[in-house]
C-alpha positions as CSV (number, residue, x, y, z in Angstrom):
1,X,114.4,110.6,87.2
2,X,116.5,109.6,90.1
3,X,115.1,110.5,93.5
4,X,117.2,109.9,96.6
5,X,117.1,110.8,100.3
6,X,120.9,110.8,100.2
7,X,122.8,114.1,99.8
8,X,125.3,112.5,97.4
9,X,124.8,109.9,94.7
10,X,127.6,107.4,94.7
11,X,129.3,107.2,91.2
12,X,127.7,110.5,90.1
13,X,128.6,114.1,90.3
14,X,126.2,117.1,90.5
15,X,126.7,119.3,87.4
16,X,124.0,121.8,88.2
17,X,121.7,122.7,91.1
18,X,118.3,124.2,90.2
19,X,117.1,124.7,93.7
20,X,114.4,123.4,96.0
21,X,111.3,121.7,94.5
22,X,108.3,120.5,96.3
23,X,104.9,118.9,95.9
24,X,102.1,119.7,98.4
25,X,98.6,118.6,99.2
26,X,96.2,119.3,102.0
27,X,93.7,116.6,102.7
28,X,90.6,116.6,104.8
29,X,89.1,113.5,106.4
30,X,85.4,113.1,106.2
31,X,83.4,112.7,109.4
32,X,82.6,109.0,108.7
33,X,86.3,108.0,108.4
34,X,87.1,110.0,111.5
35,X,84.4,108.2,113.4
36,X,85.5,104.8,112.1
37,X,89.1,105.6,112.9
38,X,88.1,106.6,116.5
39,X,86.3,103.3,117.0
40,X,89.2,101.4,115.5
41,X,91.7,103.2,117.8
42,X,89.8,101.9,120.8
43,X,90.3,98.3,119.7
44,X,93.8,98.8,118.3
45,X,95.2,97.8,114.9
46,X,95.9,99.4,111.6
47,X,93.6,102.2,110.3
48,X,93.6,100.8,106.7
49,X,91.5,103.7,105.2
50,X,93.9,106.3,106.7
51,X,96.9,104.3,105.6
52,X,95.6,104.1,102.0
53,X,94.9,107.9,102.1
54,X,98.4,108.7,103.3
55,X,100.1,106.4,100.8
56,X,98.1,107.9,97.9
57,X,98.8,111.4,99.2
58,X,102.6,110.8,99.4
59,X,102.6,109.4,95.8
60,X,100.7,112.5,94.7
61,X,103.1,114.9,96.3
62,X,106.2,113.0,94.9
63,X,104.6,113.2,91.4
64,X,104.1,117.0,91.8
65,X,107.7,117.5,93.0
66,X,109.0,115.5,90.1
67,X,106.9,117.6,87.6
68,X,108.4,120.7,89.1
69,X,112.0,119.3,88.8
70,X,111.4,118.2,85.2
71,X,110.1,121.7,84.3
72,X,113.4,123.1,85.5
73,X,115.4,120.6,83.4
74,X,116.6,118.5,86.3
75,X,117.3,114.7,86.0
76,X,117.5,114.1,89.7
77,X,116.1,115.2,93.1
78,X,118.6,114.7,96.0
79,X,118.0,115.0,99.7
80,X,114.3,114.3,99.2
81,X,112.2,114.4,102.4
82,X,108.6,114.2,103.4
83,X,106.9,116.5,105.9
84,X,103.4,115.9,107.3
85,X,101.5,118.1,109.7
86,X,98.0,118.5,111.1
87,X,96.1,121.7,110.2
88,X,93.2,121.8,112.7
89,X,91.5,118.6,113.6
90,X,90.5,117.4,110.2
91,X,93.2,118.6,107.7
92,X,96.5,117.1,107.0
93,X,99.3,118.7,105.0
94,X,101.7,116.4,103.1
95,X,104.7,117.7,101.4
96,X,107.6,116.2,99.5
97,X,110.7,118.4,98.9
98,X,114.2,118.1,97.8
99,X,116.9,119.7,95.6
100,X,116.5,119.5,91.8
101,X,119.8,118.8,90.2
102,X,121.5,117.6,87.0
103,X,123.8,114.6,87.7
104,X,126.1,112.6,85.5
105,X,128.3,109.6,86.0
106,X,131.6,110.5,87.6
């Protein structure tokens, strides 16, 4: 399945639009990782545990979005975006969304 952040796909035309699809997860950070991240923030540098968690979360929401698009019969998701927001002090919402469509070579 083609996934693109572009609104148009060069060399293809959209033959059907199924509508918005999304994948969503809400993650909580455990107290140990928050404490470690706080200490690391004082010294500076990458928070590798947090980076890994966010990377895995984004992969998960993309997979969920693609499953939703496949269930509709789409072969592409166009205008795909990520959205991340904090819910409280320990929860993070990660969402991938886009437009499920059928495309074919122009």
